C-alpha positions as CSV (number, residue, x, y, z in Angstrom):
1,M,-53.9,-54.5,-13.6
2,I,-54.8,-50.8,-15.3
3,H,-55.7,-48.0,-13.5
4,T,-59.3,-46.2,-13.1
5,S,-60.1,-42.9,-12.1
6,E,-63.5,-42.5,-9.6
7,I,-67.0,-42.0,-11.4
8,K,-67.3,-39.3,-13.1
9,T,-70.9,-37.6,-14.5
10,T,-69.6,-34.7,-16.5
11,A,-67.4,-34.3,-20.1
12,P,-63.5,-34.1,-19.9
13,E,-61.9,-30.8,-19.8
14,E,-60.9,-31.3,-23.1
15,F,-61.6,-33.9,-26.3
16,V,-58.6,-36.3,-27.5
17,N,-60.4,-36.3,-31.0
18,E,-63.7,-34.8,-33.1
19,T,-65.7,-38.6,-32.7
20,Q,-65.5,-38.2,-28.6
21,R,-66.2,-33.8,-29.2
22,K,-68.9,-35.1,-30.5
23,V,-70.6,-38.0,-28.8
24,Y,-70.3,-36.1,-25.9
25,A,-72.6,-33.0,-27.7
26,A,-74.9,-35.5,-28.9
27,L,-75.1,-37.0,-25.1
28,E,-75.9,-33.3,-24.1
29,R,-78.4,-32.2,-26.3
30,L,-80.3,-35.6,-26.3
31,E,-80.3,-35.2,-21.9
32,I,-78.7,-38.4,-21.9
33,P,-76.7,-38.9,-18.4
34,F,-73.3,-41.0,-18.1
35,V,-71.0,-41.9,-15.3
36,R,-67.3,-42.5,-17.3
37,I,-64.0,-42.6,-16.1
38,D,-60.7,-41.7,-17.5
39,N,-58.7,-45.3,-17.2
40,D,-55.0,-46.3,-18.2
41,P,-54.7,-46.9,-21.9
42,A,-57.0,-49.0,-22.9
43,V,-57.1,-51.5,-25.7
44,T,-58.1,-55.4,-25.1
45,M,-60.6,-57.3,-23.8
46,E,-59.4,-57.8,-20.2
47,D,-57.6,-54.1,-19.7
48,C,-61.9,-53.6,-19.4
49,I,-61.9,-56.3,-16.3
50,A,-61.4,-53.3,-14.4
51,I,-62.7,-50.6,-15.7
52,D,-66.3,-52.9,-15.6
53,Q,-65.3,-53.6,-11.6
54,A,-65.3,-49.6,-12.2
55,L,-67.8,-48.8,-14.1
56,G,-70.1,-51.6,-12.8
57,A,-71.4,-52.9,-15.7
58,P,-70.0,-55.0,-18.2
59,T,-68.3,-53.3,-21.2
60,V,-68.8,-54.2,-24.1
61,K,-66.4,-55.4,-27.4
62,T,-67.3,-53.6,-30.4
63,L,-65.7,-54.3,-33.4
64,L,-65.5,-52.5,-37.9
65,L,-66.1,-55.6,-40.0
66,C,-65.9,-55.6,-43.8
67,N,-66.2,-57.7,-46.4
68,R,-63.5,-59.0,-49.4
69,Q,-64.0,-56.4,-50.9
70,Q,-64.2,-53.6,-48.5
71,T,-67.6,-51.9,-49.9
72,V,-69.4,-53.2,-46.7
73,F,-68.9,-52.3,-43.5
74,Y,-70.1,-53.7,-40.2
75,L,-69.7,-52.3,-36.6
76,Y,-70.9,-55.3,-34.7
77,V,-71.3,-54.8,-30.6
78,M,-71.2,-57.8,-28.5
79,P,-71.1,-59.3,-25.5
80,G,-66.6,-58.4,-24.2
81,D,-66.4,-62.0,-22.7
82,K,-67.5,-63.6,-26.4
83,P,-64.8,-64.9,-28.8
84,F,-65.4,-63.7,-32.5
85,S,-66.2,-65.9,-34.9
86,T,-66.4,-65.1,-38.2
87,K,-68.3,-68.0,-39.7
88,D,-71.2,-66.9,-36.8
89,F,-71.0,-63.8,-37.9
90,G,-72.2,-65.3,-41.4
91,A,-74.3,-66.8,-40.7
92,A,-76.3,-65.2,-38.8
93,L,-76.5,-62.1,-41.7
94,Q,-76.3,-64.9,-44.4
95,I,-73.0,-63.4,-45.2
96,S,-70.3,-64.1,-47.0
97,R,-67.3,-64.0,-45.5
98,V,-65.8,-60.8,-43.2
99,S,-62.9,-59.9,-41.7
100,F,-61.3,-56.4,-39.3
101,A,-61.0,-54.3,-41.5
102,P,-58.4,-52.0,-41.7
103,A,-57.3,-49.0,-39.0
104,A,-57.2,-46.7,-41.4
105,M,-60.7,-46.9,-42.8
106,L,-62.2,-47.4,-38.8
107,Q,-60.3,-43.6,-38.4
108,E,-62.0,-42.7,-41.5
109,F,-65.8,-44.3,-41.3
110,L,-66.1,-43.6,-36.7
111,G,-62.7,-41.6,-36.4
112,T,-61.1,-43.6,-33.9
113,E,-58.7,-45.6,-33.7
114,V,-58.3,-49.4,-32.4
115,G,-60.1,-50.5,-29.7
116,A,-61.2,-47.7,-29.2
117,T,-64.1,-48.6,-31.4
118,T,-67.5,-47.3,-29.5
119,P,-71.1,-47.9,-30.9
120,L,-71.3,-43.9,-30.1
121,S,-68.4,-43.1,-32.4
122,L,-71.8,-43.8,-35.1
123,V,-72.1,-40.0,-34.8
124,A,-69.1,-39.5,-37.1
125,D,-71.3,-42.0,-39.9
126,P,-73.5,-39.3,-40.8
127,E,-73.2,-41.2,-44.8
128,N,-74.4,-44.3,-42.5
129,R,-71.3,-46.0,-44.4
130,V,-71.5,-48.4,-41.7
131,R,-74.2,-51.2,-41.1
132,L,-75.1,-51.4,-37.1
133,I,-75.2,-55.0,-36.1
134,L,-76.0,-56.0,-32.2
135,D,-75.5,-59.1,-30.8
136,K,-78.3,-59.4,-28.4
137,A,-76.3,-60.3,-25.9
138,A,-74.6,-58.1,-26.2
139,V,-77.4,-55.1,-25.4
140,A,-79.4,-58.0,-22.5
141,P,-78.1,-55.6,-19.6
142,E,-79.6,-53.0,-18.1
143,S,-76.2,-50.5,-18.1
144,I,-73.8,-51.4,-20.0
145,G,-69.3,-50.0,-20.6
146,F,-68.0,-48.3,-23.1
147,P,-65.7,-46.2,-25.2
148,D,-66.2,-42.6,-25.4
149,G,-64.4,-43.2,-29.0
150,T,-60.8,-42.7,-26.9
151,T,-58.7,-45.5,-25.5
152,T,-58.9,-43.4,-22.6
153,C,-61.9,-43.4,-21.5
154,Y,-65.3,-45.4,-20.7
155,M,-68.5,-44.6,-19.9
156,R,-71.9,-46.1,-19.4
157,L,-74.9,-45.4,-20.4
158,R,-78.7,-48.1,-19.9
159,T,-79.1,-49.6,-22.5
160,A,-82.5,-48.8,-22.7
161,D,-80.6,-45.6,-24.1
162,L,-78.1,-45.8,-26.6
163,L,-81.0,-47.8,-28.0
164,E,-84.2,-45.8,-28.1
165,R,-82.1,-42.5,-28.3
166,F,-78.5,-42.3,-29.5
167,I,-78.9,-44.8,-31.9
168,P,-81.7,-43.3,-33.4
169,E,-79.9,-39.4,-33.6
170,T,-77.0,-40.8,-35.5
171,G,-79.4,-41.7,-38.6
172,H,-78.6,-45.6,-38.6
173,E,-81.3,-48.9,-38.4
174,P,-79.3,-51.7,-35.7
175,T,-79.4,-55.9,-37.0
176,F,-80.0,-57.7,-34.1
177,I,-78.7,-61.7,-34.2
């Protein structure tokens, strides 16, 4: 089982990457309250079971997907316990096949590594190269958890703050499926 710290309500003293720094700067500027924990590296949804318990909220799964030509990109936020189906995703958006974007593009577009992708990563995409897709079930709970742009720090935000304040600040318009 992965180790988690006590709940914290302040940003980390040192940032691991630029996306993490931008996330906390935006939260501060928008005056959005959060709680966070430090944790052992968490990359899989199995790792997130202890994180869900520590945060008191379900952790969402966030995937960077692309078309075959790697010219259209989707940041898909879905319930952590829901299996991903390319067929269902494509059918919901009426698009042809999608696949996971290469790790290099995850780093280039969102400034995160595999396992650290989060809807908050959109602060690293001011050009709107990535289209935000939200599974309605993922954003149904009052609060949700996700990484802060690293694999070693997870946070909980009120879903309303994410949808009504943070995401609009990034300039992205979500599509709900």
